[in-house]
Phi, psi and omega in degrees: 000136181266144179281125181239104183292339180293328180292338180280341181273129180298151182298322181297323178291319178298321180295317180292325178294318181291326178292321179294323181293334182273347182286126180287150180292154179294150181292146179288144179295144180288141179294137180277146178282131181278138177282154178299144183297135178279167182289332178244150181291154181291141180290144180277151179289142179289144179293145181283140178280145178296151182294144175087354180249152181288140177277135179291146179281142179282107181248355180084000180269188180277177184295322181296320180294319179296318179297320179296317180297320179293318180296319179295319179297321180289327178293321180296317180296318182293325177293323180293323180287329180293328182288335182274132177249143178280145177288138181292143179285147177292159180296152181295151181269130177282118185285344179276337183235001183286146176280171180297322180295320178294321179293324181292340178286342179287141182292131177092349180272119177263178179297324180295316178296319180297318178296320179292322178297315182292321184292327185259020177290157359273159179245127176290323176220165182288341178291343178294343175299324178274319182297327179267010179057040175275316180235149171291154185300320181297318179292321178299316181295329178284338183257349192298340175276346184254356179240160180205163170242107182270143179291152180289141181288000000 
């Protein structure tokens, strides 16, 4: 018996290969007619600036001057940001002992959510708010830095 590699290839694959072979290639694009040459050469496209970096301002100077201007601008911005201090966050709210008014101060907590939190107490960890279907996961992720479960004294 002679070895025939074609018998090892499934028929569906052979059919798709034969169909691809019958498809004519796409037509080549038609050559464009060239416009008469202008008296001055066409301007080249400006190089793209990398993402996340400030674009230098067009001042008409050389590259070193533009680099200096960008560096000075970034120093001014960083000094302005250093002077601003963030307001400290309030301490986290204990979900096992907080009153309804304290829970309502949290962003996104409505009266219905506050009632559900109080009704299903105690919680061993704060993730039980999602596990017991008290809060939706999206609301929990926005609040998880502002809530806590403190151990009993």
